[in-house]
N, C-alpha and C positions, 0 to 999 in steps of 0.2 A: 709409884715414882713419877715425878714431873720430868718427862723426857725433854721438854722444851727448855727447862732450866738446866738439866743435867748436861745437855749437848749445846746449850746456847743457840737454839734454833732461831734463824732469821728468815722470814718469808716476805718476798717483795715481788713486784712485777704484775702481770696480768692475771687476775684471780681465775679467769676462765681459760687460760692457756694451758698447754701441756706442761706438767711439772718437769723442771730440770733441777736436779740435785747436784750441787757443786761440792766436791769432797777434796780436802787439802791433803798434802803429803806429810812426811815426817818432819817434825820441828816447825811446822807452819800452823796457820789457823785460817779461818774463813776470809780474813782480810786480804789474803793473797789473791782472791778472785775479784777484787774491786774494779779491775780494768776490764773484766769479762762481763760483769753484771749489766752495765749499760747497753751492751749489745743484745741482751736477752729480754729485758724487762717489758718491752712493748708487746711481745708476742707470747711470752712464756711466764709461767708461775715459777719463780726462782726461789729455791730453798738452799740456804747455807747452814752449816753447823760446824761445831768443833768436836773432834773425838775426845772422849774422856781422857784427861791428862794434857790436853792442848788448849791454847787460847783461853777463852773465858768459860770453859766448861766447869762443871762442879767437880773439883779435884777430890772431894771426899768420896766420890763414887768410884774412884780408881782402885782396882785390886789387881795385884800382879798375876794372880792365877788366870784371870779372864784375859789379860792383854799380853800374855806370853805367846799367843798365836794370832794369826790374822783373823781367825774365826771370831775373836772377841770384838775386833773392830768392825767386822762385817755385821755382827749382831747390833752394834751401835747404829749402823746405817739402816738396817732393817727396822729397828725400833723407831728411828726417826720417820721413816716412811709410814709405819703403822700409826704413829701418833698423829700424823697429818692425814691419814687415810689416802695416801697417794696411790694412784693407779697408772700403770703404763708410763712411769716416770723415765726420764733419760738420766742416767747416772754418769756424771762427768768426774772422773777420778784422776788426780795428778799423782804420778810416780807410784808409790806403793798403793795408793788408793785405787789405781786402775785394777789391781788384783783383788783388793777388797771388794770392789764393785762386781767382779766376776763371782766371788763367793756369795755376795748378797743377792745377785740376780738368780743364782741357782737355788738359794734358800727361799726366796720370795718372788717367784716368777710373775705373780699377779701384780706385784708392786713396781717392778723394774722391767721396762720394755725395750730399752736400748742402752748401749754403753758407748761412752767416749773415753778413750784411754790416752791420757796426755803423758808422754815420756814414760811408758810402762816398762817394767822389767819383771818377768816371772821368777828370775833367779839372778842374783848379782855375781855369784861365784862361777867361774868357768867349770865346765864339765867335759867329759869325753864327747866330742862332736857338738859342743855348745860353747859359745863365747858370751859370758855374762859381763865381762869387762874387768873382773878382779880375780886374783888367785885367792885361795883359802887363807894364805898367809897375809895378803893385803887386808882382807876383811878382819882377820884376827887382830892385826896391828891397829886398824881403824877403831875397832871396838875397845881395845885396851887403852888407846889414847883418849877416847871419849870418856871412858869410865874414870881415868886417872885425873883428867883436867877438862871438864866439860866446856868451860868458858874458853879455854885456850884452843880446844878442838874446834869450837864454833867459829872462832876468829880465823883459824887456819883453813877450815874446810868450806865455809860459806862462799868465798870467792871462787873456789874450784868448782863447786856444785853449780853456782850461778853462771860461771863463764863471763864473757863480756868484760874483760879486764879494763877496756877503755871506758867503761861506765861503772866506776867503783861504787857508786851509790846503790846499785842493785845488790852487790855482794854485802854491802853494809846493812841493807834492809833485811836480807836473809839472816845475817849474823845476829841482828837484834831480835829477830823472831826466834831463832834457836835459843838465845840467851834468856828469853822471857819464859821458856819452858822449864818446868821443874826438872832438875837434873836426874833425879831418881826415876821419874816417869819417862824421861827422854831415853834413859839407859834401856828400859824395858822395850820401848817402841823401836829403838835402834836395833837391838838384838832380834826382835821379831821381824823387822824389815830386812835387814841385811843377811840374815841366815835363812830366810824363807825360800821355799822352792814350790812355786805354784804352776809349774809347767803342765802337770797333768790336769789341773783345774781348768785350763783353757779349753779342754775338750768338752766341757759342760756347756759352753756358751751357745745359746740358740737364738740370740736376739741380734738385730742389726748392730754392728760395731764399727766405730771409727778408731783407727790407731794413728795417733799423731806423734811423730818423732821429729827431732831436730837434726839438721845436717851435721852438727858437731855437738856431742853430748858426752862429757867425761864419765857420767854415771850410767847411762844407757846407750851404748854404741849402736850404730846402724844395724848391726847383725841381730840385735835384740828385737828391734822393730820388725825386721823381716821374719824372725821366728814367730812372734806373736801373730802377725798377719797370716802366715802360712798355717798356723795352728787353729785359727778361727775361720771356718769356711764362710765365704761371702763377705768377709770384713773388708773395709776400705782403708788403705794405707796412704797417708799423706805425709810427705817429708817437707817440713817447714824450712824456709831459708832463714834459719835462726840458729844461734849457738847457745850452749848451756842447757841446763836441766829444767828451767822454769820459763818456757816460752810465753806463758800467760802474763808474765811480768816483763820479759825482755823483748818480746815481739807480739804484743797484744793484738794488733790489727790483723796480722796473718793468722794468729791462733783463733781469733773470733770469727774471721771469715770462714775458716775451715769448719768450725763447729756449726755455725749458722747454716752454711751450705748443706752440711750433712742433715741437720734437723729439718730444713725446708723440704728436702727430698723424702722425708719420712713422716710427714704430717698425717 
């Protein structure tokens, strides 16, 4: 199988630099990193890709059996790293991709040597002693709405996820990204994302890790960032002066500074 075509792999930047893999979240694609790439290309070999079912990936490679768990997406990430023979790569994962990166690093430790988790959440549903930000009923309603009218759900939810109501163009971009995703494949990814519980997987992390959270995030509240930070010994927690769930779009300068500062300290 041609992994490059399957996952629409793009490689740019310094061919001799440490590899940095940028992984998008639910309903998005690699274009969401366009404001981060310029901050990395001089010093790093930058790898972008689309999960199967997203962006310009090969949709014919999608199987519901594989992608009903985060393991399927983690396998995508590992196979991208293998196809390029990456070693000691930094895996930068946004939202659910932060947890996908945890799984991929555990599966292929020779490939992934550091993690950057942008607005991560190991579990979206509240639990005893844990605040994920949503009740089980909230998530059930969210998924039912998505499955009943995906385009309507996208229009309603994108501005909430993005935040920054005073900059409606950001919510519009996210809405357009959602709407460009095949609804049936989005349904699978959404269920996999919002019903996942990766809290125990955090214990497997043995690599340097940066946890990036926003000061206000409707999807991953501050308690979640604190939980992830405490669960990963030696991790660095940075709270960005940013709102919303996509700081690489809404606050790219602050996001890029946090990522590059972390990387420079670990060359």
